[in-house]
N, C-alpha and C positions, 0 to 999 in steps of 0.2 A: 712220676710212674711213667707219663705218657705227656707227650704234646701234641698240638691241634693246629692246625694250618688254611688257612683259606678264610672263607669271612665268617669267622667264628663270632664278636658281638652280635653279628645282626642274625644267624643262626640260634643263635642259643634266645636271642628276644622272642623268635618266633618259636622256639621251643616251650619256655616261660608262657607266652600268648597262647599256645593251643593247650596248657595246662590249665589253667585259670579258665579258659572255654569248659572243659571238660569237666571241670571241679565244679562248677557254678549251672551247667545244662545239665536237665532231667535226662531221663534217659529218654524219653516218649516227647521228646520236645521236636517241634517242626517247623518248619518255617517258607512260607509260600509266598508267591507272587505271580501275578500276571506278565507275559507276555503280550508282543502284540499281536501274536499268531493264537492267543487264549489259550495258552501253553500254562500250567499251571508245574510249581516243582516244591515239593518238598522234601526235606531229608529226617531220615531215623538211623539211630544208630544198629547195627547187627548186633544179633543176640536177645532183643527185644521178647518180650514173653506172649502167648497168643493172645489176639483182640488186644491188643495195646496201640492206641489210637495213631493215625498216621497224619489225617488232615480232614476239612471239613471242606467240600469243593463247592456246594451250597453258600456257605458264609462266603468262603474267599473269591466266590461270582459276583458277592454282594447280589445274592436275587432276594425277591418280596415273594417267603413262602404264605403268603396271606391271600394270592391269586386263586383263582378256581379256572380250567381243574389246577391240581397242586403239580408241583414238579415232581417228575421220575428220572432217576439216574440208572443207568445200562451199562454193565462191561461186554461191548458185542465178542470179544476176545477173551477168552477163557482160560489161556494158556498160563499165566501167572495167577488170575485171580482166585481161582483154586487150590493156587498151592502156596503162594505169598502171602495178598491181601484179600481181605473180603469189603464188599463194596456196599452201604445203606444204600437200598432204593431209593428211602423217601428222604432222606436228610441230605445224602453224598456223602456222608462220612466213611472215610478210607479205615479199616485195623486190619492188622496183620492177622493170618490164618494160624492153623496147627502148626506148619512149619515153618521150624525156626530160622531166620534171618540169618544167613551166613555172608558174609563179604568174599570171601574167600571161594566159595561154592558159588553165589552166583557170578562172580568176574572172575573165573580160575586165570584168562590171558591177560589178566592186571586190569587197572582201571583205563579209564579212555582219559582223554584232556579236559572233560568234564566229570571224572571222577567214576565210580559204580552207579549205574544208574539205570532202577527196572524199570522201565516204559512202560504205560497202559493208554486205551483207549476210552474215553467215558462220554455216553450222549446223554444230555440235556433231553428229555420229551417233559409235554408233550410236543406236538410236531409246531404248535404254535411259540414257543419257547425255545427250540432248536440251536443249541449248541451244540458242536464236538470238541470237547475238550482232550488235551495232548497233556498228561500227567504223567510226570519224571520224578520217581523217588530215588532218590541219592542216598543211598546207602553206607552212611558212616562206618568210621573201622574204629571198633575199640581193642584193647592191649591184649588178643585173647590167643596171641604165638607166642613164642619164645627164638628168638635167633638159634637158627641151625648152620654149623660149618657143612661143606658138601665133605669134607672127609675128617676122620677123626684126628689124623698126626697130617700135619703142612709140616712142608721141608722149603727151606730157603738155602738159597746159597752164594755165599758171600766173598768174594775172592779175596785173600788174605791182604792184599794192599791197599784194599777201600780206606781210601782218606776218613780222619773223622767228618762228622756230619753228612755221611753219604745216605742215602734215600733206597730201600729197598721196599718195594711193594711186594705184602702178601697176597697172592692171586686167589688163593681161598678163602674169599671174604665169607663170613655168616650173610646168612638170607633169611628175613624177618615177613612173613605173606602179610603182616600188616602194614599201614600207608604212614608216614609222615615224623609226628615224634613218637607213634610208638612202633616204628621201623630199627633197626638198627641206630645208633645216635652215638657210639665210641665203643674204642676198645680200648681193653690194656693188659698189659704182664703180669702175671705172677710174679717174675722174680725176673730180674732183667740184669742181674750179675756185675753192675757197674759197669757193661760196657753197651748197653741198648736201651733204645728208649721206644716208647712208640708213640706217634703221628698219624691222624689222620685226615685226607682230604677227599675234597666232592668236586665230583666231575660232571660234565655239563648234563649230564641227565640223572644228576641229583644222588649217583649213587656213592655209597662211600667206602672207601679203599684204604687199607691200613697202612703205612710206611712203616718199616721199621729201620732207624736211623742208629747208625753206629757213631757212639761218643766218647770211644776210644781205640788207641791202633790194634790191631788185630795178628796175631801168631799163629797161623796153623799150626808150627811144630812144638807150641805150647800145647795148644786146645783145638783139636779138631773141630770138634759141634759142641753145641749148647740147646739145653733139651729144658723146657719151659712148658706153663699154660698161655693160652691165649683168651683173652673172655672179652664177649661180644656181648656189649649192655643196650636195650633201647629204651625208648623216653619216656615209659607206660610209667602208670602209680599204681603199685608198686612197681618198678622196673623187674624187666625179664633177663637172664642170662642166658648165652652160650658157653660152651669150654670147649676146646679143641687142642689137640697137642701139638706145640710148635716146634719144630726140630731146628736149629740153625747149623750149617754146614760150613765149614769154611773151606776154601776151594782157591786152586791159581788160577786167575784170568789176562785174558791182555787188556790192550790198552780200548780198543774203538768198539764196539755193540751196535748192534742192525739199529735201524731207524724206516717206520716205514715214510714213503712219498705221501698218502692219504689216509687220515686216521679214523676218518670217515666215509663209508659206503652206503648211497641206499639203494635198493632191489627192489621194482615192483613186476607180482608174477599173475598171470591167469592163472586160476583156476585149474585147469586144462591141462598144464604146460605137460612137456612128454619127459619121461625120466629119461637121465645124462646128460638135459640141457646146460650150457655152463652159464653159471648166477655172477659170479664174478671175478677179480684176480686181482690179487694184494700183492705188492711189491714192497718190497724193504731192501737195502743197500747198507753195506759192512764196508767201510775203506780199505781194513786188514786186506793181507795177503793170504794165500794158502787155507789151511788148516782153519784159522782164525777168522777167517772171511767165510766159514762155511754158515748158512743160513737155513734153518727150518724153522717150517709156521704145522703150528698145533693149536689145538683148540684151548680156550682155557678153562679149567676147571668148572669154570661158571656154566659153559653151557652144557643141558643136559646130555644125556647118553644118545635118547633116543632122537635128540635133533640133529647131533653129529651124525647118528649114523643115517638122516636125512638128509642134509646136506654135508658131502664129501668133500673133504679140504686135500689137497696135494700137499704132501708137506714140501716138495723141492721146489712144487713151480709157483705156489698160492692160490692155484684156482679152485675156486667153487664149484661143483658140480651137481644138479640134484639127483640123489640117487635114491627116492624112493618117489611112490604115489601120497596124495590128499585129501583130500573129503572136498570137490570142488565147490559144491551148495555151501560152505562155509568161508566166512572172510577169517586171516587167521595173520598174526604178526611174531615174527622173529628175531630176536636180536643175538648175532654171535658174534663173540669174542675171540680173535684172531693175536695168536703171540706169536711175534717174532724171534729166535731164539738163536745167539752164534755162543761160542765156546768161550765158558767161562762171562758172558756178560748178561747184565741184566734184559731180559725179554721185552721188546719194544711190544706196544698194544694198540691196535687198531681196532673198532666196531664195523660190523657191515649186516644193516636192516633191511631186512625182508618181507613186505605185503603181500600177500596174497590174494587177489578179487577170486569171488565167489564168481562160477560161470552160469551163466541161466539158459538151462536145456529146453526148458517146455515153453508153449507160447503164453504169452501173456492172459491173467485171468480177471474178469472184471466181476467184483464181488458186490452184488447189491446188499445197502443194508437202507430198509425201508425205516423212514420217521413217520409218515403219514399213514391209515390204518390201508393194511392190503390184504389182500387176498387173489391168490392164484393168478397174482401175473397186475391185480386191478387194483389201484389208486383209488380209495373214497378219499374226498373234499368238499369242505361245506365252501356255498358261494360266499359265505361271509370271512371268510380266511385273508386277512389281509394281505397285499403285495409282498414279495420275499419272503414268503412262508416255505420252508425247507419241505420237500417233498420224500428224499431217499440221498444215499449217499455211498457211490460209486469209489470202491479199491481197487487200482490195478497195481495184480502180483505178477510175480516172475519174469519183471521188466528185465530189460539189457541196459545195462546203463552207459553204453558203446552210441544207442541212438535215442532218438525221441520218440514219444510218443503222440497221436493226436488222436484227442478221446473230445469228441462232440455230440451234439443232439439233432436229430432229423425229425422232421414233423412242424409242424404248423399251434399256434397258439399262444398264449401270456408265461411260457417257460424260458428255463438257461439253463445251459451246465458248463459250470465256471471252476477251476482248479479251487480246491478250499484253503483260502488266504496262503500263508507262503509253505504248506506243506506239498510233497512229493507227491504223484500219481493219485491223490486224492481229488474226486470232485462233487459238487453239490449240486441237485438238481432243486430248484426253488423255481416259483412265482416272480411273475416280473411285475403283473400288476394283480388288480382286484377280478376273481371272477365271478362269472353272471351266467346264473344257469337259462335266464332267459334267453341268451343269445347263445349259448352251446353246454350241452350236457355231455357233450365224452369227447376225449382229447384220445389222439394214439400217438406213442410218442418212440423213437429208438435212439438208442446210445452206442454211438460207433468210438471203436477202438480198434486203431492201426498202427503201424510205425511208419516213421516219415521215410526211412528207406524199405519200405517194402514188406512184404509177411503176411502172416494174416489177418485177417481183417474180422475183428469180435462185434457182434451186433448182438444188445440186450433190449426186448423189447417189454412194456410198459405201457397199459390202459390209465386216463385222470379219468374216473367219473365223478362229475359236479353235481351233490346235493341242494337239493332248493332248501333258501332259508326264506326267513321272513323280513326280507333285505328293503319292502317297498311299502311306504306308509300310504294309507288313503289319502287322495285328492278331492278336494271340496270342485263339484264344476261352476263352481261362485266362491271365494272364500271373502266376500265383503256382500254383505243382504241388505239393502234398504228399503222398509215395510213404512205404509205410512194407514194408522187405522183409526177411524172416528171415535172420541171418544163416547164413555155412556154404551159401549158395545155391549151385546147379550154375551153369556158365560161361552166360553170352548167357542170362540171365535176364531176359523182359520185366518192363518196368518200367512203361510210360505209353507212348501217343500224343498227342502232341502239333499243335494244329492251331490254322493261322494264314489270315488272307484279305488281302485284294488286291483295292481298288476299280479299280485301272490294269484297264487290257488289255491283250491281247497279252503281249511279252515283259514288259512294266511291272507284268504282273498275274503272272506267274508267280512262287512262294513255293519256296527250298530252306532247307532246315534245318542251321543248323550250331551246334557247339558252344563254348562263349564259352570263353576262353582259360583262365578260373580251374575248368572240369573236368578233372577226374582221368582220368591216359589211360585207364584201366579203361572209362568208359565212352562209348558210342558212340549216334551218334543218325542213321537213316535219313536221307538227304539230300533224300528226293523225298517221304515218308511222312510224316517226323516220331517214327517208333517210335523210342524210347528203351531202352537194354538198356544192361544191365552184365557185360562180356567173362572177368570172375573172382570169386570166393566173395568174400562180406565177411566182416569179421569186426570185429564191434561194440565186443571188448577193446580193437583197435586205433584203431576212430572210429568213434562212435559216431551224427555225423550228416554230410552234404555237402551244401554248399550251391551250386549252379552257376548259368554263365547259360543259355540256350538261345536262340539266334540267327534271326530268320525275314529270311532278304534275297529281294528282286525283285529281276529282270535288267533293270532300269530302266537308264540312263544319266541323273545319277553314280544308283548301288543306292541304296532306302532300308531301311529294316532298324529291328526292332523287340526287345525282349530279353524275352523270358519267365525268372522265376527261380525254378530246381526247389532242394526239400528235400526228402533222401531220408534216410527215418530206418529205422536197422538193428536190429531187435529181435532180443531176447539167447535165448540157447538155452543149456541147463546143460552146457557145456562145457569146464568149467574148475574144477579141484577145490579148495576148500579150501587156502591155504597159511600157514604160519605164521611170524613176519618173520625169526625163528632156526629156526636147524636142530635144537638143542636148549636148553633152560634152565636155568641155575642160580642159584639161590637162597640168598644167609648169611642164617640168623636166628637172634637169640641164642637161645640156650635159655630154655627157662620163657616163651618168649612166650605171651600171651595168647589162649584160645581163641575162635576166627572173627576173629580178627586177620588184614588183609592181609599175604601172606606176598610175594605178586609175581603182576604181570599178565602172561597170555601172550596177545599180539596176536596176529589171524590175518586176512588179509583173502580174498577171493575176487571173481575179478574179472570176475563176472558178477552181473547187477543184478536186482531185486527178490526174488521166495522162492526164487532161484536162488544168490541171493548171501548170503541169511540160512545164517549160521554158528551152531552150536551146538557145546558144550563139555560132554567127558565122562571122567571117570577111569578108563582101565580096570582096575586095581591098587590099591590103598592107598587105597580110597575111604571104608573102615572109619576112618583116621586124618583125612583130608583131604576135602575140597571145592570144588566149583570154582564161579565163578561164571557164568552162561550168556553173557550180556550183554556184562560187561565183559571176560569171563575173569583174573576175579580168583582167586589160589588161596589158602584158607585152612585152617587148621588146626583142628578140631573140636575137641582138647584141648590144653593146654599141652605145649611138648614136654621132654624132661627128656634133654640130649647124652649124661651117663653111662650113661642106658638104650641110646639109639641115637641113635648122629649122626648118622647121612647115612641118607635116602631117597631112593630111585628111581621117579619113577611114569612112568605111558606116558598124557598126553594127547590124545585125538581128539576134529578137528572134522568135522562132519558138516552140510553145507548142506540147504537146504531143495527141492532140485530133486528132480526125477522123470525117471530116477531117480536118488537122491541120491548125491552123491560126498561122500568123505572122504580125510583123509591124520592123521596124528597125529608127535606128536614126545615125546622122553623130558626129563623134569624132572629136575631135581638138585637136593634139599632138604639144603644144610649147616646145621648146628648149631654156632653159635658159643659157647665158653662161656662160662658167668659164675659169676663168683666164689660160687659158693653151696654148698661141700663146706671144711670147716674141715680143717688137716692132723691125721694119725691117727696116734699115736707107738706103734710096734710092738715098739722094744727102747729103755727096760725095759717090763716087760711089765704094770709097776706101779708105783705109789706105795711099796708093802711091799718091793719087790724090793732088792738090795743085794749087793756089789761085796766081795771082798777086796782089797787093798790092803797091800801088804808094806814098814812103814816104813823098808827100805833102798832104796827104789826111785827112780832117781836122778831130777834135773830133766829134764824135756824126754818124758817115756816116756809115751805113753798108757795110759791105765790103763783106759778104759772108753769108749763111745758113744753118743749116743744119736740112732735112728731113727725116722724119721717118714715119713710118703706122704701125699697130696693127689690125690684122685679128677677135680681140675679138670686144666685145660692150661694150657701155657700159662704167662706170669706167674703164673697164679692159682695154680698148681700148683710154682712158685719158693719152697724152705722158706729159712728163716732161722731160727740156734740162738742165744740168750743166758740167759748165768744172769741169772737176778734177785734170789733170794735164796739164803743159803748158812747153815750152822747148824755149829757147831764148828770149823768148819776157819778158817786164819788167812785175814785176807785177801788175793787174789792168788796161795793157794797153787793152786789149779786155775782152770785155763782153756779155755775150748769154742769149736772152730771153728765161728765161724758156717756156714759153707757145708758142710762135712761132718757137724758135730755131734758129733767127734772130742775128749775131754775130756783134756784133757794135763797133767802134775802140772809149778806154775811153780816149787815151793819145795820144799826138804826137808820133811820130815815129824818135828817132832819130839814129836810126842804122838800116844800111840795112843788111837785111840776111834772113836766112828761122826761121819763126817762128810754131810751134809743138802745137796745144792746142788740149789734150785727153779730149772728149765730152762724156759726159754718158747719154743714152736717156733711157729711164724707167717711166713705165706705172703705173698706180694705183688699179692696182689690189689685189685681196683678198684672199687667208691668206697673201701668199708672192709676191711682186711686182714681176715685171720681165723685165729686164735690155738687154742692147746692146751696146757698145762704138763704136765709131769714132774716129780715129785720123783727126784732119781738119789743113792743111798746108799752112800757107801764108806766101809766099815771095816776100818780101819788095823790093822792087826796080824799077828803073824808066821802065827798062826792061829784057826781059830774053833773054839774047845772048849767056847763055851757059846750053845746056839742061841737057845733062850729068852732070855737076858738080851738079847743083840741084838732080838728081836723085842719085849720090852718097852720098847728105848730110842725103837725105830720106831714105835709103839704113843704113848709119852709124849715126842715131840717136841715139842717149844712152836712156837708159833705164827710167835710173831716172831722173826725173822732178822734180819742185819746184810748192808745192802745195800751190794755190794761193787765192783760193775762197772756200767757203763755196758750199755745194748745193743748190739749187735752192730751197728747201724745208726747208732749217736751219734758215737762216736771209737773212740781206742786204748783199749788198758784200764789203767786206774792203781792205783797201789796204796792212794792216798788213797780211802776210804771218802767217799760221797758221795747223800745220797738224791736219788732221781728218781722220776718216776711214768710209764707204761706208756709207751712211745713218745713221747717228748716232742716230737719232730720230726713228728708225722706232717701238718700241713697243709704242708710243704715238700714230703713225700713224695707228695702229694696234687696238687702243681704241676707236681712233675716226671713222673709219671703222666699226667698228663692231656695234658702236651706232648711225650710220646712215643708216647702212645698211635695217633697216626696213623702213627707209621712201624711200630710193631708191630702190627697187626692183618692184616697179611699172613702176617707170621710165625704168631703167633696161630692164625688159622686151620690155618697148614698143619700144625703141630705137636700143635693136635689132633686132624684128620686122622691123623695118625701116630703117636700115641698109642693113638687108637681101635684101630687096626687090631696095634699090638705087644700090647695087652693080649689082641687077639680070639687071636691066635696061639699064646699064650704062659697061655691063660685055663685049659688042660688040666694045667699043673705040677703036683707037688702042693707047691711053696713059689711064695711072691707074689714077682713081682716089677715091679719099678718103675722108668720109663725117663722121666726127667725133662728135656726142653733146659733148660739156663739158659743163657742171655747174659751172662757175668758178665766185665766187664773185657775185652770181646771174645773172649774164648773160649767155649768151651762144657762144663760140667763135665757128666759124665755118670753118672749114679748106678745103678751095675751092678748085678748078680745078689749083689745081700746078703742072708746069712742071717741069722735073725734069732737072737742070740746068746740061747744058753739063760744065765743066770743061776743057779751054785749056790746050793742054798738047803742052810744047813750048819745 
């Protein structure tokens, strides 16, 4: 039925894309974005009902609606807002109004390159948030108009000698006010008679022109004309159709047709161009001669009749003249399609575009639109407004585009008038820095507008009145105050008077004083005078310094404040006596401690400071034996101490501070001397090596015959005595044994021989690191009687020095009958190791034993007999050497 030439695949894809977008997009879908000049673009389809949502200006500007004061939105120009749109002043949302949007009515002259756009100016208020937003609403087309042919019957003349595939334009193409894929997309014939087909071509302007193509040879004599219907179809869903009658007339033609030298002519006119002015001349040529070369110029049927009457076209010369007048205050655009016809030829087509510029007849007008609060030309602004706060917006209207405008600001002050971003003839008045009421209260400004090439000068006067704000905080005369006060002060003691000033006036400049949250509760400050006092007595020993804040607050709204730091130092008084760290002191010192060696340290403290806290120590009694270091409190003995002479010392030590008057305290110091093994055992019985004891020959074995008794002035293990027979003479080995603990000598075997038996007994203590010992010769005379004493004395005198060793010492092992030579204490290293191991556990026992022993000696010192009480820890028990009388040996 039809064919289509040109960029068919790409155009089909474009139509398909628009169809998909129209199918899946809501009628109320809007798209918005920001331009560099704060412009918002929205798109909405025509024909939407009243109240349809267009766009959210506040949301698209990404405004924070939680600020205070809240945002406000305003349409200063009401030309379109009441007719087409409605603005929500609090949210900035745009909605359609009662009048239904019709793109064809809104843009009767056709769309601009940006489309059919409804332009609005929106103010974002209040002034601290001011923005001028250029809102452009693109009205999208819907398929609400069907294609219409300009005439009901279209006639096309085709020469009969037209070759096959020859193309003839159908000039009376259909017109559809809709755009893009909603406009005419294709044409087709109801009946092609098997001779014709239809193709569609798109010119540079995007217009579609149907072309009638001859598919078979024509013969005018056989059929002079063909009548059918031509259908124009748009791309809507569903598509709309337009119909006209197509009458094809077969004519005779020559072989050359006219051709234009220029296919496109652009003409620009001012709105006040006079009638009869020549606008353009079209020229076409035909190489034929005579009648076949005659050319006539006519408008295409596409050109409206009123346009043809406005622009006269001379059919012979192709000259276009202005035949009427048009409104000079509006801009217009006309598109003229001119045909060059020759006899029997296809007309050549040329296009003339005429642009009409409006003419400015009135002088420029400056329209102020105030953003800040204004009344009778006086603008009121707070001094707290930040720099670059908008004050007013000035729009210059009725400007002549042929000359430039000069719009500037006259006057003094921190203000400037600048073109608003990239918008033409729009100026913003704003501050350049913070206003200061204390510096200037009022400014007079003049906005001057004039053309650079002369003309009227327009002046707009306004005043800016600055309101005082609480923008100054109180300032302390001293931001840091250091105060000294003596402790134990009386209550409500005056400390200091703080002073602060505020440059603001009225309530903004009234200052009250408050304590900071870190101030203790016993400090107070007078709210009006700033007098600082303390309500209770201070104690330096509890706290030496106090540091806190004092606030100076004005009465403005909002309140401003400053802070001063107060440092209070509490001075010391001598109100504390020295104190020893212990109620009393006890020191354990080994006897024979070197003179002036440190016995111990008496620690003493005084809570006062300086001289009041300096303490001197002195000994009240016993200073002839001891001395004390005043600085460290170290106690020393003047000479070495002997426990055997005195085991305990009790001293009184006094501590005196350096205050006036001086305060003092005393403590008792006990020095206990620990025993050192510095005394060997002393044998009390037998009295000498020349003493002897008579033993009867018939004495039975197991009978005690005598004893060795010794004492040791030391205490503890140092005083524990052990007995052993180390040498013997005259007796058989094993005849006599000695108890190592008691010293009792017992007959072990029957005596077969009479005579003198001598036993060398060793008496040893358990001291460390070296035990001390003594020896005694025990002489036993075996006989019934003592008949010759001189004989016995001679035997004692002539006793041989070499005797046979019979027994081991008491500490080595059990007695044996086999005589073995040994050295004195062969197991001494073993005993030393054991003693060192046990020394730590026995220290307490030794100290207590020493103390008890000393007390017992004092208690029994007056008796005529010498008594020794020695605690001995042997095999878990305690052996008491009780009151033993010294046995007298009979001298025969």
